[in-house]
N, C-alpha and C positions, 0 to 999 in steps of 0.2 A: 489577500494582498496579491499584487501582480507578480511578485517574484516567487510565489509558492506554486509553481507550475511543474508538474511531474514530467520527467523525460524518460527515465529508465527505472524499472522495478526488478529487484532480485532478492535473493534470500541467502543468509548465512545460517549457521546452526543457531536456531532459536530466535532469529531476528528477521524482520521485514526491513529491507533497505530500499530507499527511494532517492534517486538522484534527481535534483531539481535543475531547471534550466540555468539558474544562476551559479551552478557549480557545487552547491552544498549537497551532502548526502546525509539523509536522516535515517537513523537506525532505531527501530522500535521493537521491544520484545514481542514475540508472537503471543504471549499470554494476554496481550491487549486485544487480540483478535482471534477468539476461539474457533471460528470457522476456518480461518487460514491455518491455525495450528493443527486442526484435525485433517486438513486436506492433504492429498498426496502431493508429491513433488511435481508431478505432471499437472495437476489441477492448479497448483500455485503459480506455475509458469505460464498458464493460459489466462492471460489478463488483457484488458483493453484500457488504454488511457483515453478517457472521454472528457467531454466538457472543456475542450481546448487545454487539457492538462490539469483541470481542477479536481478531477475525480479518477478513481481507478476501479474497474469493474472486473470481477471474476465470475464469468457466466456459469461455469460448471458447479459452483458452490453458492451462487446467488449472493455474493458479497459485494458491497459498494463502500468505498472509503473516500472521504474527501481529502485532498492534499492538505488543506488547512488543518483538518483534524489530526492528520499524521504529524505535521510539523509541530502542532501544539501538544502532541502526546495524549490526545483524548482516546481512552479505551472504548472499544465496542464490545459490550458484554452480552450481546445477543447470540 
């Protein structure tokens, strides 16, 4: 969907938080994303919003998440 465009990514204790361009903020437990959970704070904050906001990439841990998957709450068990 066009309104599922990531704008800002940050973290709180135990959660990935993604602010969308439509103003919503999605919070998902880090348990859904094992690579992010294991990553250092520095690695978590080194991300790139790619695909015109449709995906988020963490180069240091080789993690890619789609904004759509985050909004839908789809876990990444890899």
